[in-house]
N, C-alpha and C positions, 0 to 999 in steps of 0.2 A: 452580982454576978451577969448572968441569963440576962436579967430585964431589962438591968443597961447596956448594952446589947443591942435587946431588939427594940430600944428608943433611939439609939443613935441613927442601926438599920432607920427606920424607917422615917429618920428626922434628915438621910442623907437622900432615902428614893421619894419624896419627897420637896428634898431640895432640887433632883434631877426632871424629877414632873416638871416644876416649874420652870426649870431653866430652859425645859426643851420645846413648855408651852410660848414660854417669849422670843425661842429662835426661831419658829414655828408661826407665831405672829410676826414678828419683825424682818421676818422671810415673806412673807404672805404683805407685812406693806409695802415693802420694796419692789414683792412685783408690781402689785398699782398700781403706786408712783409711777417705777418706770411704765405699762401702762399709757399710767394716762398723762404724762411729757413726752408719749409718743401718736397718743391721737390723734395729732392735729391732717399728719397724715391722708386723716378721713374728710378732712373741709370740701375740698372742692372733688372729693370721688363723687362726693351726693349732686355731686350738682353737673357731673360729666351725665353720671348713666338717666339724667332726666332729660337729656339731649336728646334719648333717644324714644323712638314711638315705644305706647304702652306701654308704658311704665309709671310703679309711681314711688312714694318711699316704703311700706311697706316690702316691698322684692324688695328692694335695696337693702333694709333691716334684712332679711332674712341671709343674704351672699356675703355681706357685709366682712362673720365669721369666717367665710374661704377668702375671702380680697386679705385681713392681717397675716395670713399661713404665706403672702409674698414677702411680705413686709415684717416677719418675727421666725429665723430660725427656728426656734423656738417651740412655735404652733408648726412647723412647719414640718417640722422631727414626727411631732405626734401624731400628727394624719396619718401621713408615711407609715407610722408604723400598728395601724389600724387598718386592713384593706379595702374594706365600711366606706371610713369618714374619707379616705383616698379617693375613690373611684369617683363621691360625690365629692370631689374638689376638680374631679375631670369633668365633671357633667359641670358646674357649674361655672366655668375656663369657658367651655365648648355655645359658649349664649357670645351671641355677638356684642349683647350688651355691654357682657361684659368685658369681652375683648377692645371695647371699645373705651372702658374706664379704665380698667391696664393701662394701656399706649399711651391714652391720659395724662396718667399718675407717672410712668414708668417717667418722662422725659421733667416732672417739675421737683427743682434744687432738693423740696421739702421729699420728695421719698430719698433726694441722695442722699442727703441728710441722718434720715433713718437707717436707709441697706450703710451708711460709713462707720454709724456708729453700731450699730450689731454685729454687724461684720468683723468687728475689729476689736470689741469685745472678748477679754479671755475666758471669763467665767457665762456667759454665753453662749461662744461657744463649744464650750467643757462637757456644760449642762446636754446642749444636743448632740453631743456623742457622746455621752452617757445612753441618752438615749438606744442612737444605735448596737451599739454595746451588748445592751439587753438581750438576751436568745429570746424570751415572749415576739417579740419584734418579728421572726421571721418564722417560729412556729407558730400565728397567730396567717403570715404568710404562706406558710405551710398546709394550709385550714383553709386558705380562701378557695378555693375553688368545690366546693363541699359548703362553701353559704352560700345560701338566697340573698342576701343584702350584699354581697359584693357587686353583685349582675345587677341585679337594683336599677341604678342609678342607671348604666351605660341604653339601658333597655329608653330610657327616653327619645334618642338616639334617630327612634321606628316610630318616635310620634310625629303624625300630621303639624303641628305647632311647631312643632321643633324648623323644620321647614319654612314656615310662615312669618318666624322672628328672620329667619336669615334671609327672606324673600324681604321684611322690614325693613332692613338694616341695609341694606342692600340697595333700598331708591331711599334713603335715608341720606340728604345732604353731610346732615351733621357728620358719620359713620369715616369719611374718612377726612374729615379733619385734625387727625393728630398728623397725616401729611401734611397737609396743603396747610395747615401751620405754620413751618418750617422757611416756608416760602417769604414768611413777614420776618424782617426787619427785627423788627421790634420783637421779634418773641427770642432773638438770641439775648438782647441785656442782659436779662436777667441771671443766662446761663451762663454768661460766658462771668459774671460780675463773684459768681460761686464758686468756678475753676479760678479767678484768679486773687482768691479768697485765701490767704494759709487757713486762716482758719476751719475754715469746710477739710480740710486731711489731718487734721488734727486729732482724728481718732488714732489714722492709721500712720500717725508719727509715736503717738505712744506704744501703740503695740508693739512699735519699735520697739520701744527702751525697755519692754519685758522681754526680748529675745535677748536683750545683751548680759554679758556674765556677770556681775556682781565683781568686783573689783580688790580684791584683797588686804586687808587694813592689819591687816596682823604685825603685828612688830619680829622680822625678819633677825635679826641680832641673833 
């Protein structure tokens, strides 16, 4: 009897382990598929980065993970949970070349699609919210003043290269293109098409459906 019970417990353990592994694998596949589906938002970003002076593909690849934080709330939550990563994000954004990329990308309809899908997905927002409920996030920030890695990224603002980058950016006409592009009537065409397309707002309407109470279909007789 004990042997039989031991065998049953072992079988249940194996089944649970296999199920857990399958669940993790499916979740990783889902996350990978979602990431790949949203990768298109960087197609133009590399070209925008190349418009700036003294840039290279390797430099863009280095900042690309940080750009993703502004298109994926889960990635942003992960960076905010780590003071050192968040300060590195601040350092990256403080680069005029990165600002140029972000200004150009933020006016692209494809970026609006990305924001609309991400911010209206209850599962994504719930996962991001859970990260902010983790006590370790606040413990890390409480201990941040004693961590030298927190201050290291900010020291770059004292580097002469920081001011050279800004001088080059201000002297480059391409840096001002996000502002002057609005003077081109053709600039408005794809953006108006996006706003007039009902499919653009479908994720938001779908989110509203989640909030509606489920009708009671039970027999009230």
